[in-house]
C-alpha positions as CSV (number, residue, x, y, z in Angstrom):
1,M,-27.6,91.4,11.0
2,Q,-25.8,93.9,13.3
3,L,-23.0,93.1,15.4
4,P,-24.1,92.9,19.1
5,R,-22.9,96.2,20.9
6,Q,-20.6,94.2,23.4
7,L,-18.5,93.2,20.6
8,S,-18.9,96.6,18.9
9,K,-17.4,98.8,21.6
10,R,-14.2,97.6,23.5
11,K,-13.0,99.6,26.2
12,K,-9.7,101.6,25.8
13,D,-7.9,99.9,28.7
14,S,-9.0,96.4,27.8
15,H,-6.6,93.4,27.4
16,K,-6.6,90.1,25.9
17,G,-7.8,88.5,29.0
18,D,-10.8,90.5,28.7
19,F,-12.0,88.6,25.5
20,G,-11.9,85.1,26.5
21,H,-9.5,82.0,26.3
22,V,-10.7,79.4,23.8
23,F,-9.1,75.8,24.1
24,I,-9.4,74.0,21.0
25,L,-9.0,70.1,21.2
26,A,-8.1,69.3,17.9
27,G,-6.0,67.5,15.1
28,S,-4.4,64.2,14.2
29,L,-1.9,62.9,11.9
30,G,-3.0,64.0,8.4
31,M,-5.5,66.4,9.9
32,T,-3.6,69.1,11.5
33,G,-5.5,71.5,9.2
34,A,-8.7,71.4,11.0
35,A,-6.7,72.5,14.3
36,V,-5.2,75.4,12.4
37,L,-8.5,76.5,10.9
38,S,-10.2,76.7,13.9
39,A,-7.6,78.3,15.7
40,K,-6.9,81.2,13.1
41,A,-10.8,81.7,12.6
42,A,-11.2,82.0,16.5
43,L,-8.6,84.8,16.7
44,R,-9.8,86.6,13.5
45,S,-13.1,86.8,15.3
46,G,-12.2,88.4,18.2
47,A,-10.8,85.6,20.9
48,G,-8.2,87.2,23.1
49,L,-6.4,84.0,23.6
50,V,-6.6,80.6,21.5
51,T,-4.9,77.5,22.9
52,V,-4.7,74.1,20.6
53,G,-4.5,70.9,22.4
54,T,-3.0,68.3,19.9
55,P,-0.8,65.6,19.8
56,C,2.7,66.4,20.6
57,S,4.3,65.5,17.5
58,L,2.2,67.8,15.9
59,V,2.4,70.8,17.8
60,P,5.3,72.5,15.3
61,V,3.0,71.9,12.4
62,V,-0.1,73.8,14.0
63,L,2.2,76.9,15.6
64,R,4.0,77.0,12.2
65,H,0.8,77.8,10.5
66,S,-0.9,79.7,13.3
67,V,1.9,81.6,15.0
68,E,-0.8,83.6,17.1
69,S,-1.9,80.4,18.7
70,M,-0.5,78.7,22.0
71,S,-0.3,75.1,22.2
72,L,-0.8,72.1,24.7
73,A,1.6,69.1,23.6
74,L,-0.6,66.0,24.4
75,P,0.2,62.4,24.8
76,E,-0.4,60.6,21.5
77,T,-1.2,56.9,20.0
78,N,1.0,55.0,17.7
79,E,-1.1,56.5,14.9
80,G,-0.7,60.0,15.7
81,T,-4.0,60.7,17.5
82,L,-4.7,61.8,21.2
83,S,-4.4,59.0,23.7
84,S,-6.1,58.2,26.8
85,A,-3.1,59.4,28.7
86,A,-3.9,63.0,27.7
87,F,-7.1,63.1,30.0
88,T,-5.3,64.4,33.2
89,K,-3.5,67.1,31.6
90,I,-6.5,68.3,29.5
91,K,-8.7,68.4,32.4
92,D,-6.0,70.4,34.4
93,F,-5.8,72.8,31.3
94,L,-9.7,73.4,31.2
95,D,-9.4,75.3,34.6
96,K,-7.7,77.9,32.8
97,A,-9.7,78.1,29.6
98,D,-13.2,79.8,29.2
99,I,-14.4,77.9,26.2
100,L,-13.9,74.4,25.0
101,L,-13.9,73.3,21.3
102,A,-13.8,69.6,21.0
103,G,-13.6,67.8,17.8
104,P,-11.9,69.1,14.4
105,G,-9.7,66.6,13.0
106,L,-9.3,64.3,16.2
107,S,-10.0,61.2,14.1
108,R,-12.3,58.2,14.9
109,N,-9.4,56.3,16.5
110,H,-11.4,54.2,19.1
111,E,-8.9,55.4,22.0
112,T,-9.4,58.9,20.9
113,Q,-12.9,58.6,21.0
114,E,-13.3,57.4,24.5
115,L,-11.0,60.2,25.4
116,T,-13.0,62.9,23.9
117,R,-16.3,61.5,25.3
118,K,-14.6,61.6,28.8
119,V,-13.6,65.1,28.1
120,I,-16.9,66.3,26.9
121,F,-18.8,64.5,29.7
122,E,-16.8,66.0,32.2
123,S,-16.2,69.4,31.0
124,R,-17.9,72.1,33.6
125,I,-17.0,75.1,31.2
126,R,-18.8,76.4,27.8
127,T,-18.4,73.6,25.5
128,I,-18.9,73.5,21.5
129,I,-18.9,69.8,20.1
130,D,-18.0,69.4,16.4
131,A,-16.8,67.0,13.8
132,D,-15.2,63.9,15.5
133,G,-16.5,65.3,18.9
134,I,-19.6,64.5,17.3
135,N,-18.8,61.0,16.0
136,A,-17.9,60.2,19.6
137,L,-21.2,60.5,20.9
138,V,-22.8,58.1,18.4
139,G,-24.2,55.3,20.4
140,F,-23.8,57.4,23.8
141,L,-26.4,60.0,23.9
142,D,-28.2,58.5,26.8
143,K,-25.1,59.1,28.9
144,F,-24.6,62.7,27.1
145,K,-28.1,63.5,28.0
146,M,-27.4,62.4,31.8
147,C,-24.3,64.5,31.9
148,I,-25.9,67.6,30.3
149,S,-28.9,67.2,32.9
150,C,-26.1,67.4,36.1
151,L,-24.5,70.6,34.5
152,P,-25.1,73.8,36.5
153,L,-25.2,75.8,33.6
154,E,-27.6,78.7,32.8
155,K,-29.9,79.3,29.9
156,K,-27.4,81.7,28.2
157,N,-24.4,79.0,28.4
158,L,-25.9,75.8,26.7
159,R,-23.6,73.6,25.0
160,I,-23.4,73.9,21.1
161,I,-23.3,70.8,18.9
162,T,-22.7,71.7,14.9
163,P,-23.4,68.6,13.0
164,H,-23.7,68.3,9.3
165,P,-26.5,66.4,7.9
166,G,-24.5,63.1,7.9
167,E,-23.1,63.7,11.5
168,M,-27.0,64.3,12.7
169,A,-28.1,61.2,10.6
170,R,-25.3,58.9,12.6
171,L,-26.5,60.4,15.9
172,L,-30.1,59.6,15.1
173,D,-29.2,56.4,13.5
174,V,-31.4,57.4,10.6
175,K,-30.8,57.8,6.7
176,I,-29.6,61.6,5.7
177,E,-32.5,62.0,3.6
178,E,-34.9,61.7,6.5
179,V,-32.8,64.7,8.0
180,Q,-32.8,66.7,5.0
181,K,-36.4,66.2,4.6
182,K,-37.3,67.6,8.1
183,R,-34.4,70.1,8.8
184,Q,-36.0,72.3,11.2
185,E,-38.0,69.8,13.0
186,T,-34.9,67.6,13.5
187,A,-32.8,70.7,14.8
188,R,-35.6,71.6,17.2
189,T,-36.4,68.3,18.4
190,F,-32.6,67.4,19.1
191,A,-32.2,70.7,20.8
192,K,-35.1,70.3,23.1
193,E,-34.4,66.3,24.0
194,Y,-30.8,67.0,25.0
195,N,-30.9,70.9,26.2
196,V,-28.4,72.1,23.9
197,I,-28.0,74.5,20.9
198,V,-28.1,72.9,17.7
199,V,-26.4,74.4,14.4
200,L,-27.5,72.0,11.7
201,K,-25.2,72.9,9.0
202,G,-26.2,72.9,5.0
203,Y,-28.0,75.2,2.9
204,Q,-29.6,77.6,5.1
205,T,-28.2,76.5,8.2
206,I,-30.4,76.2,11.3
207,V,-29.8,77.3,14.7
208,S,-32.2,75.9,17.3
209,D,-32.4,76.2,21.0
210,P,-34.4,73.9,23.6
211,F,-36.9,76.8,24.1
212,G,-38.5,76.8,20.5
213,A,-36.1,79.6,19.1
214,V,-35.0,78.9,15.5
215,Y,-32.9,81.0,13.5
216,V,-32.6,79.9,9.6
217,N,-29.6,81.6,8.1
218,N,-29.5,83.4,4.6
219,T,-25.9,84.1,4.1
220,G,-23.1,82.0,2.1
221,N,-23.0,80.0,-0.8
222,S,-22.2,76.8,-2.5
223,G,-18.4,77.5,-2.8
224,M,-18.4,77.0,0.9
225,S,-18.8,73.3,0.5
226,T,-15.1,72.6,0.8
227,A,-12.8,71.0,3.3
228,G,-12.2,73.0,6.6
229,S,-15.3,75.4,6.3
230,G,-17.0,73.8,9.1
231,D,-13.7,74.3,11.4
232,V,-13.6,78.0,10.3
233,L,-17.5,78.1,11.5
234,T,-16.9,76.5,14.9
235,G,-13.8,78.8,15.5
236,M,-16.1,81.6,14.9
237,I,-18.5,80.5,17.0
238,S,-16.1,79.7,19.9
239,A,-14.7,83.3,19.7
240,F,-18.1,85.0,20.2
241,L,-19.0,82.6,22.8
242,A,-15.7,83.7,24.6
243,Q,-16.6,87.3,24.3
244,G,-19.6,87.0,26.3
245,L,-22.4,86.2,24.1
246,S,-25.0,83.5,25.0
247,S,-24.9,80.3,23.5
248,F,-27.6,80.9,20.9
249,E,-26.5,84.4,20.0
250,A,-23.0,83.3,19.5
251,A,-24.1,80.4,17.2
252,R,-26.6,82.4,15.1
253,L,-24.0,85.3,14.7
254,G,-21.3,82.8,13.9
255,V,-23.5,81.3,11.3
256,Y,-24.1,84.6,9.8
257,A,-20.8,85.9,10.0
258,H,-19.3,82.8,8.4
259,G,-21.9,82.8,5.6
260,L,-21.2,86.7,5.0
261,A,-17.3,86.1,4.8
262,G,-18.1,83.3,2.4
263,D,-19.9,85.4,0.2
264,F,-17.0,88.0,0.3
265,A,-14.6,85.4,-0.4
266,A,-16.4,84.3,-3.4
267,Q,-16.8,87.6,-5.1
268,E,-13.0,87.6,-5.1
269,K,-12.2,84.2,-5.7
270,T,-15.3,82.6,-7.2
271,Q,-17.2,79.6,-5.9
272,L,-15.2,77.3,-7.9
273,G,-11.9,78.7,-6.4
274,L,-13.0,79.0,-3.0
275,I,-11.1,77.4,0.0
276,A,-11.7,77.6,3.8
277,S,-8.3,79.7,4.4
278,D,-10.3,82.4,1.9
279,I,-13.2,82.6,4.3
280,I,-10.9,83.2,7.3
281,E,-9.4,86.1,5.4
282,C,-12.9,87.8,4.9
283,I,-14.0,87.5,8.3
284,P,-13.0,91.5,9.2
285,K,-15.0,92.2,6.1
286,A,-17.9,90.4,7.2
287,I,-17.3,92.0,11.0
288,K,-16.6,95.8,9.3
289,R,-20.2,95.2,7.4
290,M,-22.2,94.2,10.5
291,E,-20.3,97.1,12.3
292,E,-21.7,99.5,9.9
293,A,-25.2,98.1,10.3
294,Y,-24.9,98.8,14.2
295,S,-23.5,102.2,13.7
296,K,-26.5,103.0,11.3
297,Q,-28.9,101.8,14.0
298,E,-27.3,103.5,16.6
299,K,-27.7,106.9,14.7
300,K,-31.5,106.5,14.0
């Protein structure tokens, strides 16, 4: 796969504001790594600005490990998760951001889940829903569908949802085996029913849109079955979305580049020794490979 032209050719007089501002709503006590991995992956994938919205007590931890990120310190519960009091501050900040990534490491705390749903339902910017953002929608798909139907978004700006098979099974209230037996059908049906882009993760990750387009990925390896790999993926997709790709193209490119970076990482670290941060370190190699494919095509 080639790197799209709009990502290959940056203007000489460009600045960070030209490449989008990603707001990542993520993290809780014990799961700050999810926020860090998503933020670092977004920056490595070209996002101009990344702000992490996380419980106030966790901000020092996040910034210590992702020094290029900015932060939004938010009210928290006694359990170190986002509290309902954070909503107004989050809503105000969304006016400054281009992309919302909601979910990595937010926890299943009841109050936090309610807050997450409210943010997702009321967000009017391009949105990616991952991990605990997906868990927050379990049992609330009818309201999710209603909110989606009210959004004045163009086809290119559809919301993206990134479940692994277990999360998809919880959403649909079916067994994981049912999802795995009919992966393409499940992704296509969900995308059409809820008017979203579905990234159904796993071996040969599937990307489907509501109009019948389906992409089956062929990069990646089993070494990527490791904690934080999904957080890296959603960070990459958010960056590509922030730089102007359509929702389907950002998801497809993110999945492909994520797998390719994982393949490079496995060559260096072995599949057994691969961890999520290794994938982030290999994102530039993956992008360079795709840039080379673009350059070859240009010369033809």
